[in-house]
C-alpha positions, -999 to 999 in steps of 0.1 A, spaced: -45 -569 -888 -41 -575 -851 -5 -555 -855 -35 -526 -866 -55 -532 -838 -27 -530 -818 -15 -494 -832 -49 -480 -826 -50 -486 -789 -17 -474 -785 -26 -446 -798 -63 -443 -784 -43 -446 -751 -22 -427 -757 -40 -398 -771 -66 -399 -739 -34 -396 -715 -20 -365 -726 -55 -349 -733 -61 -359 -700 -27 -340 -683 -31 -308 -710 -59 -295 -686 -38 -285 -658 -52 -260 -635 -49 -222 -642 -30 -206 -605 -34 -172 -605 -8 -156 -576 -16 -121 -567 14 -106 -546 2 -68 -547 -30 -47 -553 -36 -14 -560 -44 7 -527 -49 46 -536 -78 57 -540 -95 69 -572 -105 108 -579 -138 113 -584 -152 149 -592 -187 150 -574 -209 186 -583 -233 202 -566 -265 182 -570 -290 211 -582 -328 213 -594 -339 238 -618 -353 266 -598 -327 267 -579 -350 265 -549 -337 236 -531 -296 250 -531 -291 246 -496 -306 205 -496 -285 201 -531 -255 204 -510 -265 186 -480 -268 154 -505 -236 160 -524 -217 167 -489 -234 128 -477 -222 114 -512 -187 125 -511 -186 117 -473 -200 84 -482 -176 81 -514 -144 94 -494 -152 65 -465 -156 33 -486 -118 48 -493 -121 34 -527 -120 72 -541 -112 109 -532 -134 134 -539 -117 163 -559 -118 195 -545 -145 217 -567 -122 243 -569 -100 223 -595 -129 217 -619 -123 223 -653 -159 242 -656 -189 249 -632 -219 228 -641 -246 258 -627 -277 244 -650 -295 208 -647 -299 208 -688 -260 214 -694 -242 181 -697 -200 181 -681 -174 181 -712 -161 147 -705 -134 154 -734 -118 180 -712 -117 155 -685 -100 133 -700 
């Protein structure tokens, strides 16, 4: 009986000892990052009646300037766009932008 008890106690301590050491801390070593800004297409903000086109251009310039100033994005030249969105009701063809 004591032999069984000794084996059980030994097994218990063995399992407890190795279960705590198997939970080592995870270390992640970051050696470099991505410092290149991501390209982004910013279209001109338009309204349904095209009454405020100047205001839409100003809003677009502010958005582009803010995103470029963050250093994370660079606005693509609108002449390089694959299509022109000139209506509020028309959504971009996202498949052509991939």
